[in-house]
Structure formats: C-alpha cells, structure tokens
C-alpha positions as CSV (number, residue, x, y, z in Angstrom):
1,M,86.8,103.2,96.6
2,T,88.0,99.4,97.1
3,N,91.4,98.8,95.4
4,H,91.1,95.9,93.2
5,A,94.6,96.3,91.7
6,P,96.0,92.8,92.8
7,E,93.1,91.1,91.2
8,R,93.1,93.3,88.2
9,H,97.0,92.5,87.7
10,L,96.2,88.9,88.0
11,R,93.6,88.9,85.5
12,L,95.7,90.9,83.0
13,A,98.6,88.5,83.6
14,E,96.5,85.6,82.9
15,S,95.0,87.3,79.8
16,I,98.2,88.4,78.2
17,G,100.3,85.4,78.7
18,D,103.5,85.7,76.4
19,N,102.6,88.2,73.8
20,T,105.8,87.7,72.1
21,T,104.0,84.7,70.3
22,L,101.8,87.1,68.5
23,P,102.2,86.9,64.7
24,P,103.8,90.1,63.4
25,D,100.6,91.0,61.4
26,L,98.6,90.9,64.5
27,A,100.9,92.9,66.5
28,Q,100.3,95.9,64.1
29,A,97.0,94.9,62.8
30,G,95.3,98.1,64.0
31,R,98.1,100.4,63.4
32,L,96.9,102.9,66.0
33,A,100.2,104.1,67.4
34,G,100.4,107.1,65.2
35,V,96.7,107.8,65.0
36,L,95.9,111.3,66.3
37,S,92.4,110.9,67.8
38,P,90.7,112.9,70.7
39,D,89.4,109.4,72.0
40,P,91.3,106.2,73.0
41,L,91.2,103.6,70.3
42,L,91.6,99.8,70.6
43,A,92.0,97.4,67.6
44,L,91.0,93.8,68.7
45,L,90.0,90.5,66.8
46,P,86.4,89.2,67.1
47,D,87.5,86.9,69.9
48,G,88.5,89.9,72.2
49,T,92.4,89.7,71.7
50,I,93.5,93.3,71.8
51,V,96.1,93.7,68.8
52,D,97.0,97.5,69.1
53,A,96.2,100.5,71.3
54,S,96.4,104.3,70.6
55,D,98.4,106.5,73.0
56,R,95.1,107.9,74.3
57,A,94.1,104.3,75.3
58,T,97.4,103.6,77.2
59,E,96.7,107.2,79.0
60,M,93.3,106.0,79.9
61,F,94.3,102.6,81.3
62,N,97.5,104.0,82.8
63,C,99.8,101.4,81.5
64,H,102.1,100.6,78.5
65,A,101.0,99.6,75.2
66,R,103.0,96.3,75.4
67,L,100.7,95.3,78.6
68,I,97.6,96.1,76.5
69,I,98.5,94.4,73.3
70,G,97.7,90.6,73.4
71,A,95.5,90.8,76.4
72,H,91.7,90.1,76.3
73,L,89.3,93.1,76.2
74,G,87.6,91.8,79.3
75,A,90.8,92.8,81.4
76,F,90.0,96.3,80.6
77,L,86.3,96.8,80.0
78,E,83.3,95.5,81.8
79,G,80.8,93.4,79.9
80,L,77.3,94.3,79.1
81,P,74.5,93.1,81.5
82,D,72.7,89.9,80.5
83,E,69.3,88.8,81.4
84,D,70.2,88.2,85.0
85,N,72.0,91.7,85.0
86,H,75.4,90.0,85.3
87,P,78.2,91.7,83.1
88,S,79.0,89.5,80.1
89,I,81.9,90.2,77.9
90,A,80.4,88.1,75.2
91,L,77.6,90.4,74.8
92,L,79.9,93.3,74.5
93,L,82.1,91.6,71.9
94,A,79.1,90.7,69.8
95,A,77.7,94.2,70.0
96,L,81.2,95.7,69.0
97,A,81.4,93.1,66.2
98,A,78.3,94.5,64.7
99,G,80.2,97.7,64.0
100,D,77.0,99.7,63.6
101,G,78.2,102.8,65.4
102,R,75.7,102.4,68.2
103,P,77.2,103.8,71.5
104,L,77.6,101.2,74.2
105,E,77.8,102.2,78.0
106,T,80.3,100.3,80.2
107,L,83.0,100.7,82.6
108,A,86.8,100.9,81.8
109,H,89.2,99.3,84.5
110,K,92.7,100.9,85.2
111,L,95.3,98.7,86.7
112,N,95.0,100.6,90.1
113,G,91.5,99.3,90.7
114,E,89.7,102.5,89.5
115,S,86.9,102.3,87.2
116,T,85.6,104.9,84.6
117,P,82.3,105.1,82.7
118,V,82.8,105.1,79.1
119,E,80.9,105.1,75.9
120,V,82.2,102.7,73.3
121,T,81.5,102.9,69.5
122,S,83.1,100.5,66.9
123,L,83.6,99.8,63.2
124,Q,84.9,96.7,61.3
125,H,88.2,97.0,59.4
126,R,89.6,94.2,57.3
127,Q,93.3,93.7,57.6
128,R,94.6,91.4,55.1
129,D,92.7,88.2,55.6
130,R,91.4,89.1,59.1
131,M,88.7,91.2,60.3
132,V,89.7,93.8,63.0
133,I,87.3,95.7,65.1
134,I,88.3,99.3,66.0
135,A,86.8,100.5,69.2
136,A,86.7,104.1,70.1
137,L,86.2,104.8,73.9
138,R,84.9,108.1,75.3
139,D,85.2,109.1,79.1
140,I,81.5,110.0,80.0
141,T,82.4,110.7,83.7
142,H,81.2,114.2,83.7
143,R,77.8,113.3,81.7
144,K,77.1,110.7,84.4
145,Q,77.6,113.1,87.2
146,S,75.3,115.6,85.4
147,E,72.7,112.7,85.0
148,C,73.0,111.9,88.6
149,V,72.5,115.6,89.7
150,L,69.5,115.8,87.2
151,T,68.0,112.4,88.6
152,K,68.3,113.9,92.2
153,A,66.7,117.2,91.1
154,K,63.9,115.2,89.4
155,E,63.3,113.0,92.5
156,Q,63.2,116.2,94.6
157,A,60.7,117.8,92.3
158,E,58.6,114.8,92.3
159,R,58.6,114.6,96.3
160,A,57.6,118.3,96.1
161,N,54.7,117.4,93.8
162,F,53.5,114.8,96.2
163,T,53.9,117.2,99.1
164,K,51.7,119.7,97.2
165,L,49.2,117.3,96.3
166,E,48.8,116.0,99.9
167,F,48.6,119.6,101.1
168,L,45.8,120.5,98.6
169,G,44.1,117.3,99.2
170,Q,43.9,118.1,102.8
171,L,42.9,121.6,102.1
172,S,40.3,120.3,99.8
173,H,38.9,118.1,102.4
174,E,39.0,120.9,105.1
175,L,37.1,123.3,102.8
176,R,34.5,120.8,101.4
177,T,33.1,119.9,105.0
178,P,32.3,123.6,105.9
179,L,31.2,124.5,102.4
180,A,28.8,121.5,102.3
181,T,27.1,122.8,105.7
182,V,27.0,126.4,104.3
183,I,25.4,125.2,100.9
184,G,23.1,122.9,102.8
185,F,21.7,125.4,105.2
186,A,21.5,128.1,102.5
187,E,19.3,125.6,100.4
188,V,17.0,125.3,103.4
189,M,16.7,128.9,103.7
190,R,16.3,129.5,100.1
191,D,13.5,127.1,99.8
192,E,11.9,128.1,103.0
193,M,11.6,124.4,104.2
194,F,10.7,125.5,107.8
195,G,8.6,128.4,107.0
196,S,8.7,131.8,105.5
197,L,11.8,134.1,105.8
198,G,9.5,137.1,106.0
199,V,11.6,139.2,103.8
200,K,12.1,138.1,100.1
201,L,15.5,139.8,100.2
202,Y,16.7,137.1,102.6
203,K,15.7,134.4,100.0
204,T,17.7,136.0,97.3
205,Y,20.7,136.2,99.6
206,A,20.3,132.6,100.5
207,A,20.3,131.6,96.7
208,D,23.4,133.8,96.3
209,I,25.2,131.9,99.1
210,C,24.3,128.7,97.4
211,K,25.5,129.8,94.0
212,S,28.8,131.2,95.6
213,G,29.4,128.0,97.7
214,R,29.1,125.9,94.6
215,Q,31.4,127.9,92.7
216,L,33.9,127.8,95.5
217,T,33.6,124.1,95.4
218,D,34.3,123.7,91.7
219,V,37.4,126.0,92.1
220,V,38.6,123.7,94.9
221,E,38.0,120.6,92.7
222,R,39.7,122.2,89.8
223,I,42.8,123.0,91.7
224,I,43.1,119.3,92.7
225,D,42.5,118.2,89.3
226,V,45.2,120.5,87.9
227,T,47.7,119.6,90.6
228,R,47.1,115.9,89.9
229,L,47.7,116.3,86.2
230,E,50.9,118.4,86.7
231,G,52.4,115.6,89.0
232,S,51.3,112.8,86.6
233,M,49.0,111.3,89.3
234,A,45.6,111.6,87.8
235,L,45.3,107.9,87.6
236,A,45.8,106.7,91.2
237,H,43.3,103.8,91.2
238,T,43.2,101.8,88.0
239,R,40.1,99.3,88.1
240,T,37.5,97.7,85.9
241,A,34.3,99.7,85.5
242,D,31.3,100.1,83.5
243,L,31.3,103.1,81.2
244,T,27.6,103.3,81.3
245,E,27.5,103.5,85.1
246,I,30.1,106.1,84.9
247,V,28.0,108.3,82.6
248,E,24.9,107.8,84.6
249,H,26.7,109.1,87.8
250,V,27.8,112.2,85.9
251,L,24.1,112.8,84.6
252,A,22.8,112.4,88.2
253,A,25.4,115.1,89.4
254,A,24.4,117.4,86.5
255,A,20.6,116.9,86.9
256,S,20.1,119.9,89.2
257,N,22.0,122.5,86.9
258,A,20.3,121.0,83.8
259,A,17.0,121.5,85.4
260,I,17.5,125.1,86.1
261,Q,19.0,125.6,82.6
262,G,16.0,123.8,81.0
263,V,18.4,121.3,79.3
264,R,17.4,117.6,78.8
265,I,20.3,115.2,78.9
266,T,20.1,111.7,77.3
267,H,22.5,108.7,76.7
268,A,22.3,105.8,74.2
269,L,24.6,103.5,76.3
270,R,23.6,100.0,77.4
271,R,24.9,98.7,80.9
272,G,27.8,96.5,80.7
273,S,28.4,97.0,76.8
274,I,31.6,99.1,77.4
275,P,33.7,97.9,80.3
276,V,36.9,100.0,80.9
277,V,40.0,99.4,82.9
278,L,41.3,102.6,84.3
279,D,40.8,105.2,87.1
280,D,37.0,105.5,86.9
281,E,36.7,108.3,89.5
282,A,39.2,110.4,87.4
283,L,37.3,109.6,84.2
284,E,33.9,110.5,85.8
285,K,35.4,114.0,86.7
286,M,36.6,114.5,83.1
287,I,33.4,113.5,81.6
288,G,31.7,115.7,84.0
289,H,33.7,118.7,83.0
290,V,32.5,118.3,79.4
291,V,28.9,117.8,80.3
292,E,29.0,120.8,82.5
293,N,30.0,122.9,79.6
294,A,27.4,121.3,77.3
295,V,24.8,122.3,79.8
296,K,26.3,125.7,80.9
297,Y,26.5,127.1,77.4
298,N,23.5,125.5,75.8
299,R,20.3,127.5,75.1
300,F,17.3,127.3,77.6
301,G,15.3,124.2,76.5
302,G,18.2,122.5,74.7
303,K,19.5,119.0,74.9
304,V,22.6,117.1,75.5
305,E,23.1,113.6,73.9
306,I,25.8,111.1,74.8
307,A,26.8,108.0,72.8
308,G,29.8,105.6,72.8
309,S,31.3,102.9,71.0
310,V,34.4,100.6,71.0
311,E,36.8,100.7,68.1
312,P,39.1,97.6,67.6
313,G,42.9,98.3,68.1
314,H,45.4,98.1,65.1
315,D,48.8,96.4,64.9
316,G,48.5,94.9,68.5
317,E,47.2,98.1,70.1
318,A,44.4,97.9,72.7
319,A,40.8,98.7,71.7
320,R,39.7,102.3,72.0
321,V,36.7,103.9,73.4
322,V,34.9,106.8,71.6
323,L,32.5,108.8,73.7
324,T,30.8,111.7,72.1
325,I,29.0,114.4,73.9
326,S,26.7,116.6,71.6
327,D,24.5,119.8,72.5
328,N,22.3,121.9,70.3
329,G,23.5,125.1,71.8
330,P,24.7,128.3,70.0
331,G,28.1,126.7,69.1
332,F,31.4,128.5,68.8
333,Q,32.6,130.9,66.3
334,T,35.6,129.7,64.1
335,E,38.3,131.7,66.0
336,Q,36.7,130.7,69.5
337,L,36.9,127.1,68.4
338,R,40.5,127.5,67.2
339,R,41.5,128.9,70.5
340,L,39.9,126.4,72.6
341,Q,41.2,123.4,70.6
342,N,44.7,125.0,70.8
343,S,44.5,125.3,74.6
344,I,43.3,121.7,74.7
345,D,46.3,120.4,72.6
346,T,49.0,122.5,74.4
347,N,47.6,121.4,77.8
348,Q,46.9,124.8,79.0
349,H,44.8,123.5,81.9
350,E,45.8,126.0,84.2
351,T,43.8,128.8,82.6
352,S,41.4,127.3,80.2
353,G,38.9,125.3,82.4
354,G,37.2,122.0,82.5
355,L,37.7,121.0,78.7
356,A,41.4,121.6,78.8
357,I,41.8,119.7,82.1
358,C,39.9,116.8,80.4
359,G,42.1,117.1,77.4
360,A,45.2,116.9,79.5
361,F,44.0,113.7,81.4
362,L,43.2,112.0,78.1
363,H,46.7,112.9,76.9
364,L,48.2,111.2,79.8
365,I,46.6,108.0,79.2
366,G,47.3,108.1,75.4
367,G,43.9,109.5,74.4
368,K,42.8,112.9,73.1
369,L,39.6,115.3,73.2
370,S,38.6,116.9,70.0
371,I,35.8,119.7,69.6
372,C,33.7,120.1,66.5
373,S,31.4,123.2,66.4
374,A,29.8,125.6,64.2
375,P,27.6,128.8,65.0
376,N,23.9,127.8,65.7
377,L,24.6,124.2,65.1
378,G,25.8,123.0,68.4
379,T,28.9,121.4,69.6
380,T,30.3,117.9,69.9
381,A,33.1,116.9,72.0
382,T,34.8,113.6,71.3
383,L,36.7,111.7,73.9
384,E,39.0,109.0,72.8
385,F,41.0,106.8,74.9
386,P,42.2,103.2,75.4
387,Q,39.7,100.8,76.8
388,R,42.4,99.3,79.0
389,Y,45.0,101.6,80.4
390,D,48.5,100.2,80.4
391,G,49.9,102.1,83.4
392,R,52.4,104.0,81.4
393,W,52.6,107.8,81.1
394,H,52.5,109.2,77.6
395,P,54.7,112.2,76.9
C-alpha cells in the first residue's frame, strides 16, 4: 500500500490550524471523552469541524484527541461519490446532517496513510444554541473481505454456468444432427416411400424409431432450456417481433402431433396487432411447451384455441401481453391442479416438465403463468408478460 502519511499530515495541519482558538463550549460540545461505546464516535458541526472524539475514535485514527478536535472531517473520512464518481465531503456532511440513521459506507484515513472501510451513522444533538452531529463509525473490513470472497465465488459460479451451457449447447448440436438423420430415414421406411418393406413388423419398428428419436430430441431441448434458466441466460437475443408470427410458427411445429391426436388448433390473432420486444426464439419455445401439453393431454377430436390481447401498464409500467391457450380436454382434478400450479410458482422446472419451464422463463422477465382447469371442462393456460422486456432479471 502506498504511504500517503506526509500528504495526510499536511492536510490535517491545514485543517486544524490553531485549535486553541476554539470557544470552550465547542471544545466540549460532544462530551464524548467518557462515553463507553463499542464504536468510535465523533461530534462535529454542520460545517464539518470536529469538536470532540471518543477514545475509540482516537484508537481508530491512531492519533491523540487534541489532533482530531478542531480538524475538518475531510481530514479523516473520504467523501461520498458524486455524479462523476469523485469523493465529495460535502455530500457526506449533508447525509450526516440528515441524521436519519441511514448507514453510509466510506473510508477512514489514518495518519500513517492506511485506509479502513467504515460504516457511518449519525444523529443530531442540540448543544445550547448549536446543532451538533454525533457520528458513529464502525469498522467493516471483515464484511468487505467477506463480500469480496462472495463476489469471487459468484463470478466463478457464473463462469461455470456459462461453461456448462456451452458444453450442453455443443452436445445438443452434436446430437441433433444424427438424430435428424435417424428420424428422417425411419420416416422414409415407416411410410414405405420407396416400396414395401415386405414385413409389417419392420414398419412398426420404423415407427418406434421415429417416436423414440423425437422423444430424445425433446429431452435434449429441455435440458438446454433448464440450463439457460438456471444460468439466467434464457433471453440472449432481445429484438422486436410479431406475436402472431411466433404463434403461427408454434402451430406449424405442432401440426403433425395435432393431426395424429385429431386435435384442431386455431388462433384469433391478427398479424402486426401485438408487437413484442424480447427474445422471440425463447418465447416461441415456451409457447410451444404449453401448446404441446394442450395437444398431448386433449381428447381425440378435441380443439385448442389461442387468443391474445395487450393490457395498458399502470403507474409508469410497460404494457403487458396476455396470451391464453385453451383446450377442451379432460382437465385436471383439484389436487392435480394444485400440485401443477405449485411446481410452476416454485420454479421446479427440473422435474415438472414444459409448463414449469415456461413459468420459470416468464418469471425471469417479470411475467407469470397461471393454469385454470376443471374436470371435463378443459384447461386454460394464461401467459402474462411485459410487451417490452427491460433487460433486467427479476428475482
């Protein structure tokens, strides 16, 4: 550490001047000499002149009380940062004069040039016809060291999350290519595009390969989604998009499974009516999870309806999008619905499937997912999220 003792001595000397000229009432205004306090105490005037110091204060600054009394507070404490991030003793004095007990963090300077991080609180005390500020200082060196350790640990954890995401992203890419090939050739054999397989059992095997390949692809995609959520990286590419186009992409991807289930999917959205500013790829995946559930757990010949609207924000908040996905399937029993909503609200996306992943994603951007259902009356999933994402993670 650089020794700033000569400079500190000069500042202190200039600040103190001849303290024998202090009026007697100021020399004892704070009357802190006999105060038994675990924290160092300083009594000062609103202009920053120190009029008394406790024994603990003299120990902290490593100098005699007669060198402290009469000096300016700026000789011993760093100021608070101003708009340009420069220390301003005027800002510190103004905050101390407020006397509201709010802790202020700054640096305490000793005569040997060493600095100690301290937390300062204050209260106002009227002494005769003068207002005196009593400032209590607390050494927070250990706390700052702990915060530094925690910050480093957090940075290491974030780097580990990024590394994990990169690994899983690469793994996903390496798996998707051969899986697409396997599924594609299996579909060719299942549909007998180039002629009969001869034995019907082969066609059954090909259908099983298609089904298993798609299931494995879904598992890989879900692992990636969960990893992104855990690392708060679900919104990598925020941009302007049309919600209607996003929904149409989802319906195109779900068309095959919907046809197999005999489920008809419709939407009542008009192109360009609901522009959104967020990660459209991530949002498309989340809507896809909900539509997939609406199709998968619907009855044969059922239907899925999608509707959306924009609600104006209140008290300066951004407008919010409300997207509803309704089906006329068998619905959930009361206890099933309670467990599902609880898994969504508590972000149990590791074990609760696509709906909980969607709920966790919406939570990150300040939205929410709610489920309304009743036996034999179908299920309605409501996705509510800001129309414009502000880029801040929501705890």
